[in-house]
C-alpha positions in Angstrom: -0.4 -0.2 0.5 1.2 3.0 -1.0 1.0 6.7 0.5 -1.0 8.7 -1.1 -3.2 5.6 -1.0 -3.6 5.6 2.2 -4.4 9.5 2.1 -7.4 9.0 -0.5 -8.2 6.7 2.1 -8.1 8.8 4.9 -9.9 12.0 3.3 -12.6 9.8 1.8 -13.2 8.3 5.2 -12.8 11.4 8.0 -15.0 9.4 10.4 -12.6 7.0 10.3 -10.2 9.6 10.4 -11.9 11.6 13.9 -11.7 8.8 16.2 -7.9 7.5 15.2 -7.7 11.0 17.0 -9.0 10.1 19.9 -7.3 7.4 20.3 -3.8 8.5 19.8 -4.9 11.5 22.1 -5.9 9.4 24.8 -1.8 6.8 24.2 -0.9 10.3 24.8 -2.7 11.0 27.4 -1.2 8.6 29.0 2.6 9.7 29.9 1.7 13.1 31.3 -0.9 11.2 32.7 1.8 8.2 34.7 4.5 11.4 35.0 1.9 13.3 36.8 1.7 11.0 39.4 5.7 10.0 39.8 6.1 13.8 41.0 3.2 13.6 43.2 4.7 10.6 45.0 8.8 11.8 44.9 7.0 15.5 46.0 5.4 14.1 48.9 9.0 11.9 50.1 10.2 15.0 49.8 8.2 16.3 52.0 7.8 13.4 54.2 12.0 13.7 55.1 12.2 16.8 55.3 9.3 18.7 55.9 11.2 22.4 56.9 12.1 22.3 52.8 8.0 21.5 52.1 7.5 25.2 50.5 10.5 24.7 48.5 9.4 20.8 47.3 6.2 22.2 46.3 6.6 25.1 44.5 8.8 22.7 42.0 6.4 19.7 42.0 3.7 22.5 40.7 6.4 23.6 38.6 6.8 19.9 37.1 3.1 19.8 37.0 2.7 22.0 34.9 5.6 20.7 32.2 3.9 17.4 32.2 0.6 18.8 31.7 2.6 21.1 28.2 2.8 17.5 26.8 -0.8 16.1 26.8 -1.7 19.8 26.0 0.9 19.5 22.9 -0.7 16.3 21.8 -4.2 17.4 21.9 -3.1 20.2 19.7 -1.3 17.9 17.8 -4.1 15.5 17.4 -5.9 17.9 16.6 -3.0 19.8 13.4 -2.8 16.0 11.6 
């Protein structure tokens, strides 16, 4: 199968393309979800070990969550673009 044939089939069957986009975004959301879980878990461990650094650890945790969630937003935008 050539690439041009697949592109023509995708253009004629738009509902399949929409369904694949939803599946693609669902798969793209798995990584950031796991990443946020790891970031928060490690932050809780750090706060439990050194409670006096709670403010610094919390700030760094929110930065890590923001950067990780940016990946999910990029995946969403890429789904709309492609």
